[in-house]
A tleap script that builds the chain and sets N, CA, C and O, in Angstrom:
source leaprc.protein.ff14SB
mol = sequence {
  NMET LEU LEU ILE HIE CYS PRO TYR CYS ASP
  GLU THR LEU PRO GLU PRO GLU PHE ALA TYR
  ALA GLY GLU ALA HIE VAL ARG ARG PRO GLY
  ASN PRO ASP ALA ALA SER ASP GLU GLU TRP
  ALA GLY PHE LEU PHE ILE ARG SER ASN ARG
  ARG GLY PRO HIE ARG GLU ARG TRP ARG HIE
  VAL HIE GLY CYS GLY ARG PHE PHE ASN ALA
  VAL ARG ASP THR VAL ASN ASP ARG PHE LEU
  ALA THR TYR ARG THR ASP GLU ALA PRO PRO
  ASP VAL PRO GLU PRO MET GLN ALA ALA CARG
}
set mol.1.N position { 48.235 32.285 147.757 }
set mol.1.CA position { 48.559 32.188 149.508 }
set mol.1.C position { 47.407 32.155 149.822 }
set mol.1.O position { 46.601 32.940 149.322 }
set mol.2.N position { 47.099 31.343 150.621 }
set mol.2.CA position { 45.975 31.080 151.597 }
set mol.2.C position { 45.825 31.641 152.676 }
set mol.2.O position { 46.570 31.669 153.656 }
set mol.3.N position { 44.686 32.173 152.470 }
set mol.3.CA position { 43.982 33.305 153.820 }
set mol.3.C position { 43.103 32.182 154.810 }
set mol.3.O position { 42.148 31.465 154.511 }
set mol.4.N position { 43.736 32.322 155.927 }
set mol.4.CA position { 42.657 31.869 156.841 }
set mol.4.C position { 42.387 32.513 157.989 }
set mol.4.O position { 43.202 33.261 158.530 }
set mol.5.N position { 40.805 32.180 158.606 }
set mol.5.CA position { 40.378 33.088 159.424 }
set mol.5.C position { 40.345 32.312 160.601 }
set mol.5.O position { 39.882 31.176 160.708 }
set mol.6.N position { 40.872 33.009 161.481 }
set mol.6.CA position { 41.107 32.680 163.055 }
set mol.6.C position { 40.165 32.799 163.924 }
set mol.6.O position { 39.949 33.902 164.426 }
set mol.7.N position { 39.381 31.631 164.287 }
set mol.7.CA position { 37.796 31.898 164.842 }
set mol.7.C position { 38.296 32.497 166.516 }
set mol.7.O position { 37.405 32.432 167.363 }
set mol.8.N position { 39.663 33.057 166.971 }
set mol.8.CA position { 39.704 33.188 168.222 }
set mol.8.C position { 40.080 34.797 168.100 }
set mol.8.O position { 39.644 35.568 168.954 }
set mol.9.N position { 40.963 35.312 166.930 }
set mol.9.CA position { 41.595 36.137 166.811 }
set mol.9.C position { 40.536 37.345 166.593 }
set mol.9.O position { 40.611 38.480 167.065 }
set mol.10.N position { 39.156 36.606 165.444 }
set mol.10.CA position { 38.629 37.065 164.174 }
set mol.10.C position { 39.285 37.951 163.595 }
set mol.10.O position { 39.071 39.164 163.607 }
set mol.11.N position { 40.281 37.254 162.957 }
set mol.11.CA position { 41.546 37.796 161.843 }
set mol.11.C position { 41.751 37.102 160.611 }
set mol.11.O position { 42.335 36.022 160.697 }
set mol.12.N position { 41.469 37.412 159.727 }
set mol.12.CA position { 41.840 36.643 158.215 }
set mol.12.C position { 43.264 36.638 157.690 }
set mol.12.O position { 43.519 37.407 156.763 }
set mol.13.N position { 44.075 35.976 158.105 }
set mol.13.CA position { 45.758 35.923 157.698 }
set mol.13.C position { 45.972 35.230 156.688 }
set mol.13.O position { 45.164 34.467 156.159 }
set mol.14.N position { 47.249 35.484 156.297 }
set mol.14.CA position { 48.033 34.389 154.924 }
set mol.14.C position { 48.679 32.880 156.078 }
set mol.14.O position { 49.255 32.891 157.166 }
set mol.15.N position { 48.288 31.907 155.298 }
set mol.15.CA position { 48.777 30.449 155.763 }
set mol.15.C position { 50.024 30.608 156.685 }
set mol.15.O position { 49.887 29.993 157.743 }
set mol.16.N position { 51.316 31.339 156.545 }
set mol.16.CA position { 52.604 31.299 156.924 }
set mol.16.C position { 52.213 31.543 158.699 }
set mol.16.O position { 52.919 31.107 159.608 }
set mol.17.N position { 51.192 32.176 158.851 }
set mol.17.CA position { 50.422 32.511 160.468 }
set mol.17.C position { 50.068 31.257 160.917 }
set mol.17.O position { 49.689 31.301 162.087 }
set mol.18.N position { 50.050 30.284 160.487 }
set mol.18.CA position { 49.214 29.076 160.960 }
set mol.18.C position { 50.082 27.679 160.840 }
set mol.18.O position { 51.073 27.683 160.111 }
set mol.19.N position { 49.812 26.814 161.358 }
set mol.19.CA position { 50.156 25.050 161.432 }
set mol.19.C position { 49.445 24.417 161.089 }
set mol.19.O position { 48.316 24.669 161.511 }
set mol.20.N position { 49.563 23.323 160.227 }
set mol.20.CA position { 48.431 22.405 160.123 }
set mol.20.C position { 48.799 21.631 160.628 }
set mol.20.O position { 50.027 21.564 160.665 }
set mol.21.N position { 47.878 20.382 161.451 }
set mol.21.CA position { 47.532 19.947 162.720 }
set mol.21.C position { 46.919 18.615 162.877 }
set mol.21.O position { 46.744 17.962 163.906 }
set mol.22.N position { 46.571 18.292 161.420 }
set mol.22.CA position { 45.893 17.097 161.212 }
set mol.22.C position { 44.424 17.046 160.801 }
set mol.22.O position { 43.713 17.991 160.461 }
set mol.23.N position { 44.124 15.801 160.897 }
set mol.23.CA position { 42.523 15.977 160.691 }
set mol.23.C position { 41.971 16.114 161.897 }
set mol.23.O position { 42.477 15.767 162.964 }
set mol.24.N position { 40.391 16.883 161.641 }
set mol.24.CA position { 40.033 16.937 162.995 }
set mol.24.C position { 39.096 15.914 163.378 }
set mol.24.O position { 38.573 15.300 162.449 }
set mol.25.N position { 38.757 15.586 164.622 }
set mol.25.CA position { 37.839 14.997 165.237 }
set mol.25.C position { 38.236 13.734 165.201 }
set mol.25.O position { 37.405 12.916 164.806 }
set mol.26.N position { 39.419 13.312 165.546 }
set mol.26.CA position { 39.854 11.935 165.597 }
set mol.26.C position { 39.946 11.596 166.758 }
set mol.26.O position { 40.677 12.267 167.486 }
set mol.27.N position { 39.303 10.556 167.249 }
set mol.27.CA position { 38.869 10.221 168.716 }
set mol.27.C position { 40.037 8.904 169.392 }
set mol.27.O position { 40.064 7.690 169.190 }
set mol.28.N position { 40.770 9.662 170.107 }
set mol.28.CA position { 41.739 8.438 170.920 }
set mol.28.C position { 40.794 7.410 171.656 }
set mol.28.O position { 39.710 7.652 172.188 }
set mol.29.N position { 41.407 6.302 171.568 }
set mol.29.CA position { 40.608 5.144 172.028 }
set mol.29.C position { 40.070 5.503 173.855 }
set mol.29.O position { 40.522 6.237 174.734 }
set mol.30.N position { 39.176 4.770 173.791 }
set mol.30.CA position { 38.565 5.208 175.158 }
set mol.30.C position { 39.420 4.540 176.549 }
set mol.30.O position { 39.555 5.202 177.578 }
set mol.31.N position { 39.848 3.430 176.428 }
set mol.31.CA position { 40.900 2.810 177.498 }
set mol.31.C position { 42.179 2.341 176.807 }
set mol.31.O position { 42.373 1.235 176.303 }
set mol.32.N position { 43.256 3.675 176.893 }
set mol.32.CA position { 44.651 3.406 176.337 }
set mol.32.C position { 44.994 2.020 176.636 }
set mol.32.O position { 45.364 1.326 175.690 }
set mol.33.N position { 44.932 1.521 177.766 }
set mol.33.CA position { 45.646 0.762 178.564 }
set mol.33.C position { 45.007 -0.855 177.608 }
set mol.33.O position { 45.612 -1.884 177.307 }
set mol.34.N position { 43.971 -0.548 177.440 }
set mol.34.CA position { 42.826 -1.732 176.918 }
set mol.34.C position { 43.257 -1.958 175.160 }
set mol.34.O position { 43.133 -3.012 174.535 }
set mol.35.N position { 43.662 -0.943 174.746 }
set mol.35.CA position { 43.534 -0.690 172.973 }
set mol.35.C position { 44.635 -1.701 172.480 }
set mol.35.O position { 45.790 -1.949 172.826 }
set mol.36.N position { 43.525 -2.314 171.249 }
set mol.36.CA position { 44.650 -3.161 170.648 }
set mol.36.C position { 45.848 -2.733 169.865 }
set mol.36.O position { 46.136 -1.543 169.996 }
set mol.37.N position { 46.491 -3.337 169.200 }
set mol.37.CA position { 47.732 -2.892 168.372 }
set mol.37.C position { 46.741 -2.128 167.044 }
set mol.37.O position { 47.095 -1.130 166.416 }
set mol.38.N position { 45.587 -2.812 166.861 }
set mol.38.CA position { 45.041 -2.261 165.438 }
set mol.38.C position { 44.275 -1.170 165.843 }
set mol.38.O position { 44.228 -0.201 165.085 }
set mol.39.N position { 43.704 -1.150 166.834 }
set mol.39.CA position { 42.947 0.122 167.640 }
set mol.39.C position { 44.217 1.442 167.476 }
set mol.39.O position { 44.015 2.561 167.003 }
set mol.40.N position { 45.125 1.067 167.853 }
set mol.40.CA position { 46.169 2.018 168.305 }
set mol.40.C position { 46.500 2.512 166.660 }
set mol.40.O position { 46.964 3.646 166.548 }
set mol.41.N position { 46.362 2.004 165.851 }
set mol.41.CA position { 47.313 1.793 164.374 }
set mol.41.C position { 46.178 2.718 163.578 }
set mol.41.O position { 46.562 3.483 162.693 }
set mol.42.N position { 44.812 2.623 163.913 }
set mol.42.CA position { 43.749 3.109 163.281 }
set mol.42.C position { 43.676 4.806 163.928 }
set mol.42.O position { 43.311 5.734 163.207 }
set mol.43.N position { 44.001 4.961 165.083 }
set mol.43.CA position { 43.864 6.275 165.765 }
set mol.43.C position { 45.063 6.982 165.385 }
set mol.43.O position { 44.765 8.171 165.264 }
set mol.44.N position { 46.499 6.753 165.098 }
set mol.44.CA position { 47.394 6.859 165.045 }
set mol.44.C position { 47.639 6.948 163.329 }
set mol.44.O position { 48.472 7.848 163.222 }
set mol.45.N position { 47.399 6.579 162.304 }
set mol.45.CA position { 47.692 6.457 161.234 }
set mol.45.C position { 46.673 6.719 160.275 }
set mol.45.O position { 46.921 7.374 159.263 }
set mol.46.N position { 45.401 6.196 160.552 }
set mol.46.CA position { 44.800 5.715 159.423 }
set mol.46.C position { 43.580 7.081 159.409 }
set mol.46.O position { 42.922 7.499 160.362 }
set mol.47.N position { 43.580 7.526 158.062 }
set mol.47.CA position { 42.888 8.944 158.133 }
set mol.47.C position { 41.993 8.820 156.874 }
set mol.47.O position { 42.267 8.134 155.889 }
set mol.48.N position { 40.928 9.550 157.038 }
set mol.48.CA position { 40.173 9.742 155.801 }
set mol.48.C position { 40.824 10.092 154.833 }
set mol.48.O position { 41.200 9.084 154.235 }
set mol.49.N position { 41.249 11.237 154.229 }
set mol.49.CA position { 42.155 11.394 153.432 }
set mol.49.C position { 41.143 11.670 152.057 }
set mol.49.O position { 41.542 11.214 150.985 }
set mol.50.N position { 40.061 12.289 152.086 }
set mol.50.CA position { 38.949 12.057 151.167 }
set mol.50.C position { 38.935 13.650 150.028 }
set mol.50.O position { 39.644 14.646 150.171 }
set mol.51.N position { 38.260 13.488 149.340 }
set mol.51.CA position { 38.232 14.255 148.432 }
set mol.51.C position { 36.918 15.007 148.573 }
set mol.51.O position { 35.805 14.526 148.786 }
set mol.52.N position { 37.391 16.755 148.352 }
set mol.52.CA position { 36.036 17.527 148.695 }
set mol.52.C position { 36.245 18.116 149.914 }
set mol.52.O position { 37.423 18.184 150.265 }
set mol.53.N position { 35.269 18.636 150.777 }
set mol.53.CA position { 35.401 18.840 152.048 }
set mol.53.C position { 35.638 18.324 152.845 }
set mol.53.O position { 35.065 17.251 153.029 }
set mol.54.N position { 36.796 18.878 153.946 }
set mol.54.CA position { 37.713 17.707 154.934 }
set mol.54.C position { 37.935 18.715 156.135 }
set mol.54.O position { 38.404 19.851 156.070 }
set mol.55.N position { 37.475 18.010 157.274 }
set mol.55.CA position { 37.974 18.808 158.497 }
set mol.55.C position { 39.250 18.925 158.908 }
set mol.55.O position { 39.996 17.972 158.681 }
set mol.56.N position { 39.529 19.553 159.274 }
set mol.56.CA position { 41.151 19.902 159.655 }
set mol.56.C position { 41.131 20.719 161.293 }
set mol.56.O position { 40.273 21.458 161.776 }
set mol.57.N position { 42.383 20.255 161.840 }
set mol.57.CA position { 42.930 21.075 162.626 }
set mol.57.C position { 44.065 21.858 162.372 }
set mol.57.O position { 45.130 21.458 161.901 }
set mol.58.N position { 43.738 23.131 162.752 }
set mol.58.CA position { 44.867 23.655 162.216 }
set mol.58.C position { 45.470 24.713 163.578 }
set mol.58.O position { 44.689 24.661 164.528 }
set mol.59.N position { 46.613 25.579 163.813 }
set mol.59.CA position { 47.132 26.102 165.276 }
set mol.59.C position { 47.652 27.634 164.472 }
set mol.59.O position { 48.570 27.826 163.675 }
set mol.60.N position { 46.603 28.615 165.087 }
set mol.60.CA position { 47.488 29.874 165.217 }
set mol.60.C position { 48.849 30.273 165.729 }
set mol.60.O position { 48.742 31.146 166.590 }
set mol.61.N position { 49.990 29.950 165.501 }
set mol.61.CA position { 50.940 29.996 165.218 }
set mol.61.C position { 51.870 30.945 166.263 }
set mol.61.O position { 52.326 30.865 167.404 }
set mol.62.N position { 51.854 32.012 164.994 }
set mol.62.CA position { 52.049 33.634 165.321 }
set mol.62.C position { 51.270 34.538 165.942 }
set mol.62.O position { 51.686 35.688 166.084 }
set mol.63.N position { 49.924 34.125 166.442 }
set mol.63.CA position { 49.097 34.743 166.687 }
set mol.63.C position { 48.262 34.510 168.112 }
set mol.63.O position { 48.994 34.787 169.062 }
set mol.64.N position { 47.199 34.164 168.442 }
set mol.64.CA position { 47.087 33.633 169.431 }
set mol.64.C position { 47.513 31.946 170.189 }
set mol.64.O position { 47.233 31.508 171.305 }
set mol.65.N position { 48.205 31.376 169.156 }
set mol.65.CA position { 48.117 30.330 169.763 }
set mol.65.C position { 47.644 29.158 170.202 }
set mol.65.O position { 48.310 28.359 170.861 }
set mol.66.N position { 46.178 28.964 169.769 }
set mol.66.CA position { 45.099 28.262 170.029 }
set mol.66.C position { 44.864 27.415 168.622 }
set mol.66.O position { 44.897 27.873 167.480 }
set mol.67.N position { 44.662 26.290 168.961 }
set mol.67.CA position { 43.930 25.209 168.059 }
set mol.67.C position { 42.491 25.543 167.686 }
set mol.67.O position { 41.651 25.617 168.582 }
set mol.68.N position { 42.208 25.721 166.591 }
set mol.68.CA position { 40.713 25.528 165.943 }
set mol.68.C position { 41.066 24.602 164.780 }
set mol.68.O position { 42.137 24.284 164.263 }
set mol.69.N position { 39.175 24.129 164.443 }
set mol.69.CA position { 38.772 23.733 163.421 }
set mol.69.C position { 38.628 24.111 161.860 }
set mol.69.O position { 37.924 25.119 161.805 }
set mol.70.N position { 38.909 23.813 160.930 }
set mol.70.CA position { 38.270 24.060 159.562 }
set mol.70.C position { 38.036 23.449 158.540 }
set mol.70.O position { 38.763 22.455 158.531 }
set mol.71.N position { 37.434 23.490 157.687 }
set mol.71.CA position { 36.652 22.991 156.851 }
set mol.71.C position { 37.292 23.180 155.398 }
set mol.71.O position { 36.725 24.036 154.719 }
set mol.72.N position { 38.350 22.545 154.819 }
set mol.72.CA position { 38.470 23.134 153.443 }
set mol.72.C position { 38.595 21.825 152.505 }
set mol.72.O position { 38.944 20.649 152.613 }
set mol.73.N position { 38.060 22.795 151.430 }
set mol.73.CA position { 37.943 21.799 150.015 }
set mol.73.C position { 39.321 21.678 149.634 }
set mol.73.O position { 40.166 22.505 149.293 }
set mol.74.N position { 39.331 20.139 149.815 }
set mol.74.CA position { 40.721 19.663 148.963 }
set mol.74.C position { 40.656 19.624 147.461 }
set mol.74.O position { 41.752 19.768 146.918 }
set mol.75.N position { 39.738 19.482 146.757 }
set mol.75.CA position { 39.531 20.029 145.014 }
set mol.75.C position { 40.255 21.120 144.931 }
set mol.75.O position { 41.240 21.038 144.197 }
set mol.76.N position { 40.027 22.298 145.561 }
set mol.76.CA position { 40.280 23.362 145.059 }
set mol.76.C position { 41.206 24.306 145.991 }
set mol.76.O position { 41.818 25.294 145.585 }
set mol.77.N position { 41.196 23.877 147.151 }
set mol.77.CA position { 42.323 24.032 148.419 }
set mol.77.C position { 41.642 25.540 149.066 }
set mol.77.O position { 42.393 26.488 149.296 }
set mol.78.N position { 40.277 25.620 149.300 }
set mol.78.CA position { 39.790 27.006 149.656 }
set mol.78.C position { 38.976 26.297 151.115 }
set mol.78.O position { 38.233 25.322 151.232 }
set mol.79.N position { 39.520 27.303 152.119 }
set mol.79.CA position { 38.814 27.369 153.518 }
set mol.79.C position { 37.091 27.625 153.344 }
set mol.79.O position { 36.681 28.705 152.919 }
set mol.80.N position { 36.150 26.512 153.721 }
set mol.80.CA position { 34.703 26.774 153.470 }
set mol.80.C position { 34.280 27.452 154.971 }
set mol.80.O position { 33.534 28.426 155.078 }
set mol.81.N position { 34.750 26.916 155.820 }
set mol.81.CA position { 34.427 27.349 157.191 }
set mol.81.C position { 35.503 27.331 158.459 }
set mol.81.O position { 36.068 26.254 158.650 }
set mol.82.N position { 35.759 28.194 159.147 }
set mol.82.CA position { 36.639 27.831 160.779 }
set mol.82.C position { 35.939 27.747 161.553 }
set mol.82.O position { 34.875 28.267 161.218 }
set mol.83.N position { 35.915 27.130 163.014 }
set mol.83.CA position { 35.149 27.218 163.662 }
set mol.83.C position { 36.450 26.678 165.094 }
set mol.83.O position { 37.487 26.014 165.078 }
set mol.84.N position { 35.720 27.347 166.099 }
set mol.84.CA position { 36.750 26.955 167.238 }
set mol.84.C position { 36.295 25.393 167.903 }
set mol.84.O position { 35.100 25.101 167.904 }
set mol.85.N position { 37.276 24.461 168.439 }
set mol.85.CA position { 37.535 23.546 169.164 }
set mol.85.C position { 36.192 23.194 170.099 }
set mol.85.O position { 36.006 21.979 170.158 }
set mol.86.N position { 35.489 23.767 170.634 }
set mol.86.CA position { 34.545 23.638 171.227 }
set mol.86.C position { 33.021 23.984 170.706 }
set mol.86.O position { 32.103 24.085 171.520 }
set mol.87.N position { 32.788 24.183 169.099 }
set mol.87.CA position { 31.624 24.260 168.568 }
set mol.87.C position { 31.793 23.349 167.791 }
set mol.87.O position { 32.842 22.926 167.305 }
set mol.88.N position { 30.317 22.884 167.595 }
set mol.88.CA position { 29.770 21.545 166.330 }
set mol.88.C position { 30.721 22.259 165.183 }
set mol.88.O position { 31.081 23.436 165.183 }
set mol.89.N position { 31.099 21.035 164.006 }
set mol.89.CA position { 31.200 21.471 162.879 }
set mol.89.C position { 29.737 21.704 162.341 }
set mol.89.O position { 28.664 21.152 162.586 }
set mol.90.N position { 30.223 23.032 161.274 }
set mol.90.CA position { 28.933 23.728 160.548 }
set mol.90.C position { 28.802 22.553 159.486 }
set mol.90.O position { 29.647 21.700 159.213 }
set mol.91.N position { 27.412 22.741 158.909 }
set mol.91.CA position { 27.068 21.583 157.800 }
set mol.91.C position { 27.340 22.598 156.596 }
set mol.91.O position { 26.981 23.746 156.335 }
set mol.92.N position { 28.146 21.628 155.986 }
set mol.92.CA position { 28.864 22.054 154.552 }
set mol.92.C position { 28.139 21.029 153.459 }
set mol.92.O position { 28.029 19.808 153.570 }
set mol.93.N position { 27.759 21.730 152.561 }
set mol.93.CA position { 27.409 20.544 151.485 }
set mol.93.C position { 28.041 19.686 151.194 }
set mol.93.O position { 29.213 19.896 151.507 }
set mol.94.N position { 27.837 18.434 150.563 }
set mol.94.CA position { 29.118 17.691 149.958 }
set mol.94.C position { 29.391 17.388 148.793 }
set mol.94.O position { 28.585 16.571 148.349 }
set mol.95.N position { 30.425 17.775 147.861 }
set mol.95.CA position { 30.485 17.409 146.591 }
set mol.95.C position { 29.689 16.609 145.786 }
set mol.95.O position { 28.934 15.688 146.100 }
set mol.96.N position { 29.955 17.077 144.720 }
set mol.96.CA position { 28.535 16.518 143.570 }
set mol.96.C position { 29.628 15.322 143.230 }
set mol.96.O position { 30.847 15.433 143.099 }
set mol.97.N position { 28.673 13.967 143.113 }
set mol.97.CA position { 29.679 13.268 142.236 }
set mol.97.C position { 29.347 13.619 140.673 }
set mol.97.O position { 28.384 14.102 140.076 }
set mol.98.N position { 30.283 13.264 140.416 }
set mol.98.CA position { 30.727 13.204 139.101 }
set mol.98.C position { 29.920 11.992 138.228 }
set mol.98.O position { 30.105 10.876 138.714 }
set mol.99.N position { 29.315 12.012 137.385 }
set mol.99.CA position { 28.382 11.237 136.614 }
set mol.99.C position { 29.504 10.108 136.040 }
set mol.99.O position { 30.450 10.573 135.406 }
set mol.100.N position { 29.454 9.000 136.188 }
set mol.100.CA position { 30.095 7.898 135.267 }
set mol.100.C position { 29.346 7.668 134.256 }
set mol.100.O position { 29.681 6.831 133.417 }
savepdb mol mol.pdb
quit
């Protein structure tokens, strides 16, 4: 079971306390009325889906109810950091690339 730290409650609790809310730091088109179909498709559907540290948005559903951001390593499913939505993302080292 994953343990997740809520930066607002300052508690580390099991994953069922939380709900995943997608990739973090996704920007809505600046002028929604003027945005093209391609811009909307990019905002709604296109995600980085990267291997390694990934910035995500989570909600503490059974606690304070607030959204927060997290950096989770998608390779080993470990949380590297959590931070409030009004804070800058922490510096997290990039994964080492395997030699080819």
